[in-house]
C-alpha positions in Angstrom: -33.8 39.0 -15.5 -31.7 38.3 -18.5 -28.5 36.3 -17.5 -25.8 35.3 -19.8 -23.3 32.6 -18.7 -20.0 32.4 -20.7 -18.2 29.1 -20.3 -15.9 27.2 -22.6 -17.4 23.9 -21.3 -21.1 23.0 -21.1 -23.1 19.8 -21.2 -22.9 17.3 -22.8 -19.2 17.8 -22.0 -18.0 16.4 -18.8 -16.0 18.0 -16.0 -16.4 20.5 -13.2 -17.0 23.6 -15.2 -19.7 21.8 -17.4 -21.5 20.4 -14.4 -21.3 23.6 -12.4 -22.6 26.0 -15.0 -25.0 23.5 -16.6 -26.8 23.1 -13.2 -26.8 26.8 -12.3 -28.1 27.9 -15.8 -30.9 25.3 -15.8 -31.8 26.2 -12.1 -32.2 29.9 -13.0 -34.1 29.2 -16.1 -36.6 27.1 -14.0 -36.8 30.0 -11.6 -38.2 32.2 -14.4 -35.1 34.1 -15.6 -34.2 34.5 -19.3 -31.0 32.5 -19.3 -28.5 32.2 -22.2 -25.2 30.4 -22.4 -22.3 31.2 -24.7 -20.0 28.2 -25.1 -18.0 26.3 -27.7 -19.0 23.3 -29.7 -18.7 20.3 -27.4 -15.2 18.7 -27.8 -13.7 18.3 -24.3 -11.7 16.4 -23.2 -10.5 14.6 -26.3 -10.6 17.5 -28.8 -13.2 15.8 -31.0 -16.7 17.2 -31.7 -19.4 15.1 -29.9 -21.7 13.0 -32.1 -24.8 15.0 -33.2 -23.0 18.4 -33.1 -21.2 20.5 -35.7 -18.2 22.7 -35.3 -20.0 25.8 -36.3 -22.3 28.4 -34.7 -25.6 27.0 -33.5 -28.5 28.3 -31.3 -30.7 25.8 -29.5 -33.1 25.7 -26.5 -31.9 23.1 -24.1 -33.7 22.5 -20.8 -35.1 26.1 -20.9 -31.7 27.7 -21.6 -30.8 29.4 -24.9 -27.5 27.8 -25.8 -25.2 29.5 -28.3 -22.3 27.2 -29.4 -19.4 28.6 -31.5 -16.8 27.3 -33.8 -13.6 26.3 -32.0 -10.1 25.4 -33.2 -9.8 21.7 -32.1 -6.7 20.2 -30.6 -5.9 17.1 -28.7 -2.4 18.2 -28.0 -1.2 19.5 -24.6 1.5 21.9 -25.9 1.3 25.6 -24.8 0.9 26.9 -28.3 -1.8 24.5 -29.3 -3.8 25.1 -26.1 -3.4 28.9 -26.5 -4.6 28.7 -30.1 -7.6 26.7 -28.9 -8.5 29.2 -26.2 -8.0 32.3 -28.5 -10.3 30.8 -31.1 -13.1 30.8 -28.6 -12.5 34.5 -28.0 -12.7 35.2 -31.8 -15.8 33.1 -32.3 -17.5 34.6 -29.2 -17.0 38.1 -30.5 -18.7 37.1 -33.6 -21.5 35.4 -31.8 -22.2 38.4 -29.6 -24.2 40.1 -32.4 -26.7 37.1 -32.1 -27.1 37.3 -28.4 -29.6 39.7 -26.6 -28.0 42.2 -24.2 -28.2 40.6 -20.7 -28.7 42.3 -17.3 -25.8 40.4 -15.9 -23.0 38.3 -17.4 -21.5 35.4 -15.4 -18.1 34.4 -16.9 -16.4 31.3 -15.4 -12.7 30.7 -15.3 -10.5 28.8 -16.1 -9.7 29.1 -19.0 -8.6 32.6 -18.1 -9.6 34.0 -21.5 -13.3 33.4 -20.7 -12.9 36.2 -18.1 -11.5 38.4 -20.8 -14.5 37.8 -23.0 -16.7 38.7 -20.0 -15.0 42.1 -19.6 -15.1 42.8 -23.3 -18.8 42.1 -23.4 -19.5 44.1 -20.2 -17.8 47.2 -21.7 -19.5 46.8 -25.2 -23.0 46.3 -23.6 -22.5 48.6 -20.6 -23.8 45.8 -18.3 -22.7 44.0 -15.1 -20.2 41.2 -14.9 -19.6 38.5 -12.3 -16.4 36.6 -12.7 -16.6 33.1 -11.3 -13.2 31.7 -10.3 -13.0 27.8 -10.1 -9.2 27.7 -10.0 -6.5 30.3 -9.8 -4.8 30.9 -13.2 -2.0 31.1 -14.2 -0.6 29.7 -10.9 -2.3 26.4 -11.4 -0.7 25.7 -14.8 2.5 27.2 -13.7 2.7 24.8 -10.6 2.5 21.7 -12.8 4.9 22.9 -15.4 2.3 23.1 -18.1 3.5 26.7 -18.9 7.2 27.6 -18.3 7.5 30.8 -20.3 8.1 33.5 -17.6 7.2 36.4 -19.9 3.9 34.7 -20.8 3.1 34.0 -17.2 3.9 37.5 -16.2 1.4 38.8 -18.8 -1.2 36.3 -17.8 -1.0 37.6 -14.2 -1.5 41.1 -15.3 -4.5 40.0 -17.4 -6.0 38.3 -14.2 -5.7 41.6 -12.3 -7.3 43.5 -15.1 -10.2 41.1 -15.2 -10.7 41.3 -11.4 -10.6 45.1 -11.5 -13.2 45.2 -14.3 -15.6 42.8 -12.6 -18.6 44.0 -10.6 -18.4 40.9 -8.4 -16.3 37.8 -8.0 -17.5 34.3 -7.0 -15.1 31.5 -6.0 -15.5 27.8 -5.2 -13.7 27.6 -2.0 -12.4 29.7 1.0 -8.8 29.0 -0.1 -9.3 30.5 -3.5 -11.0 33.5 -1.8 -7.8 34.1 0.3 -5.6 33.9 -2.9 -7.5 36.8 -4.4 -6.0 39.2 -1.8 -6.2 42.0 -1.3 -9.4 42.3 -3.4 -9.5 45.3 -5.8 -11.1 48.3 -3.9 -13.8 48.6 -6.6 -15.2 45.2 -5.8 -17.9 44.2 -3.3 -17.0 41.3 -1.0 -16.1 38.1 -2.8 -18.8 35.4 -2.5 -18.0 31.7 -2.0 -20.2 29.6 -4.3 -19.0 26.0 -3.9 -19.9 23.3 -6.4 -22.0 21.3 -3.9 -23.8 18.0 -4.1 -26.6 17.1 -6.5 -28.6 15.0 -3.9 -31.3 14.1 -6.4 -28.8 12.6 -8.8 -26.3 10.9 -6.5 -27.9 8.7 -3.9 -26.5 5.9 -1.6 -29.4 3.6 -2.7 -28.5 3.8 -6.4 -27.8 0.3 -7.9 -24.4 -0.1 -9.4 -24.6 -3.8 -10.4 -24.9 -3.1 -14.1 -21.6 -1.2 -14.0 -19.9 -4.0 -12.1 -21.2 -6.5 -14.6 -20.2 -4.5 -17.6 -16.7 -3.9 -16.5 -16.2 -7.4 -15.0 -15.6 -6.3 -11.4 -18.3 -8.3 -9.7 -17.2 -9.6 -6.4 -14.2 -7.3 -6.3 -13.2 -4.4 -4.1 -13.6 -1.4 -6.5 -11.5 1.7 -6.1 -13.0 4.5 -8.3 -11.7 7.7 -9.8 -13.8 9.9 -12.1 -12.6 13.0 -14.0 -9.7 14.4 -15.8 -6.4 12.6 -16.2 -4.1 15.5 -16.4 -1.1 17.1 -14.8 -2.9 18.4 -11.7 -4.3 15.0 -10.8 -0.8 13.3 -10.9 -2.5 10.1 -12.1 0.7 8.1 -12.2 -0.2 7.2 -8.7 -2.8 4.8 -10.2 -0.1 2.8 -11.9 2.2 2.6 -8.8 -0.5 1.6 -6.4 -2.1 -0.9 -8.7 1.3 -2.4 -9.1 1.7 -2.8 -5.4 -1.7 -4.6 -5.1 -1.4 -6.8 -8.2 -0.1 -9.8 -6.3 -2.1 -11.0 -3.2 -4.7 -8.3 -3.6 -5.6 -8.8 -7.2 -9.3 -8.7 -6.3 -8.8 -5.0 -5.5 -9.5 -3.2 -8.8 -9.2 0.4 -10.0 -11.9 1.7 -12.2 -10.7 4.9 -13.9 -13.5 6.9 -15.5 -12.5 9.8 -17.6 -9.9 11.0 -20.1 -7.2 13.6 -20.5 -3.6 14.1 -21.7 -2.3 11.3 -19.6 -4.8 8.6 -20.6 -2.8 7.0 -23.5 0.4 7.1 -21.5 -1.3 5.4 -18.5 -2.9 2.7 -20.7 0.5 2.0 -22.3 2.2 1.8 -18.9 -0.6 -0.5 -17.5 -0.3 -2.9 -20.4 3.5 -2.9 -20.2 3.4 -3.9 -16.5 0.5 -6.3 -17.0 -1.8 -4.5 -14.6 -5.2 -6.4 -15.0 -6.4 -4.7 -11.9 -6.5 -1.3 -13.6 -9.5 -0.6 -15.9 -9.9 2.5 -18.0 -13.5 3.2 -19.2 -12.8 6.4 -21.1 -15.4 9.3 -21.0 -18.7 8.4 -19.6 -22.0 10.5 -19.6 -22.6 12.6 -16.5 -26.0 10.9 -16.0 -24.2 7.5 -15.6 -21.8 8.8 -12.8 -24.2 7.9 -10.0 -24.1 4.3 -11.2 -20.3 4.3 -11.2 -20.1 5.8 -7.7 -22.7 3.2 -6.6 -20.5 0.5 -8.0 -17.5 1.6 -5.9 -16.3 0.6 -2.5 -14.1 3.6 -2.1 -13.3 6.7 -4.2 -10.0 8.5 -4.5 -9.0 12.1 -5.1 -5.4 12.3 -6.2 -3.5 15.5 -6.6 0.0 16.8 -7.4 1.5 18.1 -4.2 1.6 21.8 -4.9 0.4 24.7 -2.8 -2.0 25.9 -5.6 -4.2 22.8 -5.3 -4.4 22.9 -1.5 -7.0 25.6 -1.9 -9.5 23.8 -4.0 -12.7 21.9 -3.5 -12.8 19.2 -6.3 -16.3 18.8 -7.5 -16.0 15.1 -7.5 -15.6 15.1 -3.8 -19.3 16.2 -3.4 -20.4 13.5 -5.9 -18.6 10.8 -3.8 -20.1 12.2 -0.6 -23.6 12.4 -2.0 -23.3 8.8 -3.2 -22.4 7.7 0.3 -18.8 6.5 -0.4 -15.7 6.9 1.6 -12.9 9.0 0.2 -9.2 8.8 0.0 -7.4 12.0 -0.7 -3.6 12.5 -0.9 -3.2 16.3 -0.4 -3.5 18.3 2.8 -5.6 21.5 2.2 -9.1 22.7 1.9 -10.5 19.5 0.6 -8.9 17.3 3.2 -10.0 19.5 6.0 -13.6 19.3 4.8 -13.2 15.5 4.6 -11.9 15.4 8.1 -14.7 17.6 9.4 -17.3 15.4 7.7 -15.6 12.3 8.9 -16.1 10.8 5.5 -12.6 9.7 4.4 -8.9 9.3 5.1 -5.8 11.3 4.3 -3.0 9.6 2.4 0.6 10.8 2.4 1.2 13.1 -0.5 2.2 11.3 -3.7 2.9 8.1 -1.7 1.6 5.0 -3.6 2.6 2.7 -0.7 0.4 4.7 1.8 -2.4 4.8 -0.8 -2.2 1.0 -1.1 -2.2 0.6 2.7 -5.3 2.8 3.1 -7.2 1.0 0.4 -6.5 -2.3 2.2 -7.5 -0.7 5.6 -10.9 0.1 4.2 -11.1 -3.2 2.5 -10.6 -5.1 5.7 -12.9 -3.0 7.7 -16.2 -2.8 6.0 -17.9 -1.2 9.1 -15.5 1.7 8.8 -16.1 1.9 5.1 -19.9 2.1 5.6 -19.7 4.6 8.5 -17.4 7.0 6.4 -19.8 6.8 3.5 -22.9 7.5 5.6 -21.2 10.4 7.3 -20.3 12.0 4.0 -23.9 11.8 2.8 -25.2 13.3 6.0 -22.7 16.2 5.9 -23.6 17.3 2.3 -27.3 17.0 3.1 -26.7 19.5 5.9 -24.1 21.9 4.4 -23.7 21.5 0.6 -27.0 20.9 -1.2 -26.4 22.4 -4.7 -30.0 23.7 -4.8 -29.3 26.0 -1.8 -26.0 27.0 -3.4 -27.7 27.9 -6.7 -30.2 29.9 -4.7 -27.4 31.8 -3.1 -25.9 32.6 -6.6 -29.3 33.8 -7.7 -29.4 36.2 -4.8 -25.9 37.4 -5.7 -27.0 38.0 -9.4 -30.0 40.0 -8.2 -27.8 42.2 -5.9 -25.3 42.9 -8.7 -28.1 43.7 -11.2 -29.6 46.2 -8.8 -26.4 48.1 -8.0 
């Protein structure tokens, strides 16, 4: 079967979209399918082309997958206009690249960004083929809830576009039950929506991984390490790192935050940490995906911060599965789908929403009770082994693709 994934983010870029589609594409290629990916030249999250790549159309075979990379308008700004121009440039370059891609049996377009779904529908109609729209986060509600887009007219048009994409899809996949509920009622032309969570890469993240080199490199040997990995953007409300680190900088200076990633808030957070003299807050910048298991292994506890909005209560953050697979306890500060799963797995603790004092208290609770820390981490690993193996999830997606292709 010929399968085309359309995604704006793909390895070597970091992040949930890249990790998700990269794994699924390579899994299906190994299963014997003819798999292609249409993506942009790698530049996320800093808006700079990765070393070894060019900002132009290229075609390469990577891990058995034919990867078509297109030219993109680069931007490191977070303004609505600059981001919109960035996304629209991918639409334009994708339409040009279409003529160099063989017609697939099934297209899988993953959103956000919302415009990737638009590309999927256009290609479906031009090729007269089948389309699966993969929804990882509800747009435009997610950007509206954090104030990233305030133009009511623009938001109204975006919501109409979303419904048009849903209507013109042959099937929809989502990453969590909460997102499934948000797409309600489903368009009558659709078959049932399928939940395809991100899941855990159990072969990559392991409790026995050695994190000593990471501790040594970042000078946190002998310290209680609180880890965060991922985007530093509006949704994550990362200012809680500053507030919590400030609360712990006195008698608990051996408690250190290791912040791995980048985003629109990075420079602001670094400046604030320097201003307040927070030596217990370390920013590593972007790190390769293959090094993430070492960072998780170097941690004593991992945190998942979120802005307290209803939109984010429905998501399963992909980093949650990485932390669980690595056997580390989790602190999350938002009640919702993710916290319910963490409670069910008995692998972490719930922090009061956007409350730095409670975050500090929970960190100290785990620091003082190493037996609790170990038991929570062990429970998380056992839970994902039983329920969220990414290989099994990829097999489910493969079955969905086959069903859609044969309708």
